[in-house]
MIMAR-282648 format. One record per residue: residue in one letter; x, y, z of N, C-alpha, C, O, CB in turn. Coordinates in steps of 0.2 Angstrom, whole numbers, padded with zeros to 4 digits, always signed. Glycine has a CB too. Layout:
N
AXYZXYZXYZXYZXYZ;...
//
This chain:
70
X+0985-0431+1422+0983-0425+1425+0977-0422+1422+0976-0422+1416+0989-0420+1424;X+0972-0421+1426+0965-0418+1423+0965-0410+1424+0968-0408+1428+0959-0421+1427;X+0962-0407+1420+0961-0400+1420+0956-0398+1425+0950-0401+1425+0959-0397+1412;X+0957-0393+1429+0952-0390+1433+0948-0385+1430+0950-0383+1425+0956-0387+1439;X+0942-0384+1433+0937-0380+1430+0940-0373+1430+0943-0370+1435+0931-0380+1434;X+0940-0369+1424+0942-0363+1423+0950-0363+1421+0953-0357+1421+0942-0359+1430;X+0953-0368+1420+0960-0369+1418+0960-0366+1411+0957-0369+1407+0963-0376+1419;X+0964-0361+1410+0965-0358+1403+0969-0362+1399+0969-0361+1393+0967-0351+1404;X+0972-0367+1401+0976-0371+1397+0973-0377+1394+0975-0381+1390+0983-0374+1400;X+0967-0379+1397+0963-0384+1395+0960-0383+1388+0957-0377+1387+0957-0386+1400;X+0960-0387+1383+0957-0386+1377+0949-0386+1377+0946-0389+1381+0959-0391+1372;X+0947-0382+1373+0939-0381+1372+0937-0387+1368+0939-0388+1363+0937-0374+1369;X+0932-0391+1371+0930-0397+1368+0922-0396+1366+0919-0401+1365+0931-0403+1372;X+0920-0390+1366+0913-0389+1364+0913-0383+1359+0917-0379+1359+0908-0388+1371;X+0907-0383+1355+0907-0378+1350+0906-0371+1353+0903-0370+1358+0901-0379+1345;X+0909-0366+1350+0908-0359+1352+0902-0356+1349+0899-0359+1345+0914-0355+1350;X+0900-0350+1352+0894-0347+1349+0896-0345+1342+0901-0344+1340+0892-0341+1353;X+0891-0345+1337+0892-0343+1330+0894-0336+1330+0892-0331+1334+0886-0344+1326;X+0898-0334+1325+0901-0328+1323+0897-0325+1317+0897-0329+1312+0909-0328+1322;X+0894-0319+1318+0890-0317+1312+0894-0311+1309+0896-0306+1313+0883-0314+1315;X+0895-0312+1303+0899-0307+1299+0894-0302+1295+0889-0305+1293+0904-0310+1294;X+0896-0296+1294+0892-0291+1291+0892-0293+1283+0897-0295+1281+0894-0284+1292;X+0886-0292+1280+0886-0293+1273+0888-0286+1269+0885-0281+1271+0879-0296+1270;X+0892-0287+1265+0895-0280+1262+0892-0280+1254+0896-0278+1250+0902-0280+1262;X+0886-0281+1253+0883-0281+1247+0883-0273+1244+0881-0269+1248+0876-0284+1246;X+0884-0272+1238+0884-0266+1235+0889-0261+1237+0889-0255+1236+0877-0263+1237;X+0894-0263+1240+0900-0259+1243+0906-0261+1239+0912-0261+1242+0901-0259+1250;X+0906-0263+1233+0912-0265+1229+0916-0259+1228+0914-0254+1227+0910-0269+1223;X+0923-0261+1228+0928-0256+1226+0927-0253+1219+0927-0258+1215+0935-0258+1228;X+0927-0247+1218+0926-0244+1211+0933-0242+1209+0936-0238+1212+0921-0238+1211;X+0935-0244+1203+0941-0242+1200+0941-0235+1197+0935-0233+1195+0944-0247+1195;X+0946-0232+1197+0947-0226+1193+0949-0228+1187+0955-0230+1186+0952-0220+1197;X+0945-0228+1182+0946-0231+1175+0951-0227+1171+0954-0230+1166+0940-0231+1171;X+0953-0221+1173+0958-0218+1169+0965-0219+1172+0970-0216+1169+0957-0210+1169;X+0966-0223+1177+0972-0226+1179+0973-0233+1177+0969-0237+1177+0972-0226+1187;X+0979-0233+1174+0981-0240+1171+0981-0246+1176+0978-0251+1174+0988-0239+1168;X+0983-0245+1182+0983-0250+1187+0976-0252+1189+0975-0258+1189+0987-0248+1193;X+0972-0247+1190+0965-0249+1192+0961-0252+1186+0957-0257+1187+0961-0242+1194;X+0962-0250+1180+0959-0253+1174+0961-0260+1173+0957-0265+1172+0960-0249+1168;X+0967-0262+1174+0970-0268+1174+0967-0273+1179+0965-0279+1178+0978-0268+1174;X+0967-0270+1186+0964-0274+1191+0956-0275+1190+0954-0281+1192+0965-0270+1198;X+0953-0271+1187+0946-0271+1186+0945-0277+1181+0940-0281+1181+0943-0265+1183;X+0949-0277+1175+0949-0282+1170+0950-0289+1173+0947-0294+1172+0953-0281+1165;X+0955-0289+1178+0957-0296+1181+0951-0298+1185+0950-0304+1186+0963-0295+1185;X+0948-0294+1189+0942-0295+1193+0937-0298+1189+0934-0303+1191+0940-0289+1197;X+0935-0295+1183+0930-0298+1179+0931-0305+1176+0927-0309+1176+0928-0293+1173;X+0938-0305+1174+0940-0312+1172+0939-0317+1177+0937-0323+1176+0947-0312+1169;X+0941-0316+1183+0941-0320+1189+0934-0322+1190+0932-0328+1191+0944-0317+1195;X+0929-0318+1190+0922-0319+1191+0919-0324+1186+0916-0328+1187+0918-0313+1192;X+0921-0322+1180+0919-0326+1174+0921-0333+1174+0917-0338+1172+0921-0323+1167;X+0927-0334+1177+0929-0341+1178+0927-0345+1184+0929-0350+1186+0937-0342+1177;X+0924-0341+1189+0921-0343+1195+0927-0343+1201+0926-0347+1206+0919-0350+1194;X+0932-0339+1200+0937-0339+1205+0936-0333+1209+0938-0327+1208+0944-0338+1201;X+0931-0334+1214+0929-0328+1218+0934-0326+1223+0934-0320+1225+0923-0331+1223;X+0939-0330+1225+0945-0328+1229+0949-0323+1225+0951-0318+1228+0949-0334+1231;X+0951-0324+1219+0955-0320+1215+0951-0313+1214+0954-0308+1214+0957-0323+1208;X+0944-0314+1213+0940-0308+1212+0940-0303+1218+0941-0297+1218+0933-0309+1210;X+0940-0306+1224+0940-0303+1230+0947-0300+1231+0948-0294+1234+0939-0308+1236;X+0952-0303+1230+0959-0300+1230+0960-0294+1226+0963-0289+1228+0964-0306+1228;X+0957-0294+1220+0957-0288+1215+0954-0283+1219+0956-0277+1218+0955-0290+1208;X+0948-0284+1221+0944-0279+1225+0948-0275+1230+0948-0269+1231+0937-0281+1227;X+0951-0280+1234+0955-0277+1240+0961-0273+1237+0962-0267+1240+0958-0283+1244;X+0964-0275+1232+0970-0271+1229+0967-0264+1226+0971-0259+1226+0973-0275+1224;X+0961-0264+1223+0958-0258+1220+0957-0253+1226+0958-0247+1226+0952-0260+1216;X+0954-0256+1231+0952-0252+1237+0958-0249+1241+0958-0243+1243+0948-0256+1242;X+0964-0253+1241+0970-0250+1244+0974-0246+1239+0979-0243+1241+0974-0256+1246;X+0972-0245+1233+0976-0241+1228+0977-0234+1231+0972-0231+1234+0973-0241+1221;X+0983-0231+1230+0984-0224+1232+0979-0219+1231+0978-0214+1235+0990-0222+1230;X+0975-0219+1225+0970-0214+1223+0964-0214+1227+0960-0209+1227+0969-0215+1216;X+0963-0219+1231+0957-0219+1235+0957-0216+1242+0953-0215+1246+0955-0227+1237;
//
């Protein structure tokens, strides 16, 4: 059975247009350093960057940004 033109169930077999994501330089989450949780997350983020674990550093930034004091 062949797929007809415009059939939404037919798989896409060609590349899509590129997706451009915004660059968020300079917008890093700032911890409130007098809060124990924020200070700990900031230290974890620095340690992750020092060991080259950018995924863990990003996770810490997200957790700092979502912290209740923000």
